[in-house]
C-alpha positions in Angstrom: 85.5 38.4 122.4 89.0 38.0 121.9 90.4 35.4 119.5 93.8 34.4 118.9 95.5 31.5 117.1 99.1 30.5 117.8 101.6 30.1 115.3 102.2 26.0 114.6 105.1 25.7 116.8 103.6 27.6 120.1 102.1 26.3 123.1 99.0 26.6 123.9 96.2 25.7 127.0 92.7 26.6 126.6 90.2 26.9 129.9 87.0 26.0 130.0 84.4 28.4 132.1 84.9 28.3 136.3 88.6 26.8 135.6 90.9 27.6 138.5 94.2 27.4 136.9 97.8 28.1 138.3 101.5 28.2 136.5 103.3 27.1 139.3 106.9 27.2 136.6 107.6 28.0 133.4 111.2 28.0 133.1 112.7 28.7 129.4 116.7 27.6 128.8 118.6 28.3 126.5 120.6 25.0 125.3 122.9 26.1 122.2 120.4 26.1 119.2 117.5 24.8 121.3 115.4 25.7 124.5 114.7 24.0 127.1 110.9 24.2 129.0 110.0 23.3 132.4 106.3 23.6 132.3 104.3 23.0 135.9 100.5 23.7 136.1 98.0 22.7 138.5 94.6 22.5 137.8 92.8 22.9 140.3 89.0 23.4 139.1 87.6 23.0 135.8 89.0 21.5 132.5 91.7 22.5 130.2 92.8 21.6 126.4 96.6 22.0 126.5 98.4 21.4 122.8 102.4 20.9 123.3 103.4 21.8 119.6 107.5 21.8 120.2 109.0 19.4 122.9 113.1 19.2 124.1 114.0 15.4 124.6 115.0 17.5 128.5 111.7 19.7 128.5 109.3 18.8 130.8 105.6 19.7 131.0 103.0 18.6 134.0 99.6 18.9 134.7 98.8 18.7 138.8 95.3 17.4 138.9 93.0 17.6 142.1 91.4 13.7 141.8 90.1 11.3 138.5 92.8 10.1 135.9 93.7 12.4 132.6 92.5 12.1 129.2 95.8 12.4 127.2 96.2 12.3 123.7 100.4 11.4 123.7 101.5 8.5 126.2 100.8 9.4 129.5 101.6 8.2 132.6 99.5 9.3 135.7 99.0 9.5 139.9 96.5 10.6 141.5 97.4 14.0 141.2 100.0 14.2 138.3 99.5 14.2 134.8 102.9 13.5 132.1 102.3 13.8 129.1 104.9 13.3 126.5 104.1 14.2 123.4 
């Protein structure tokens, strides 16, 4: 068993058993003293638990889902195919 505890300022994604997840985008761009991230995950099957610790106003974090409604702990807007959660 591998155990990993991310630092407080890191983002994390945990997958449950039998989950299929693709990273469609994972871009980081320096913007002065800050970093702008553009992340797009494609959840094909299963469940994920995502924690976004540090989020720039220009950054995007998108999770495409196959069906149903997402559950977001932060403000969230969703269509049947895409969940956008702002933190």
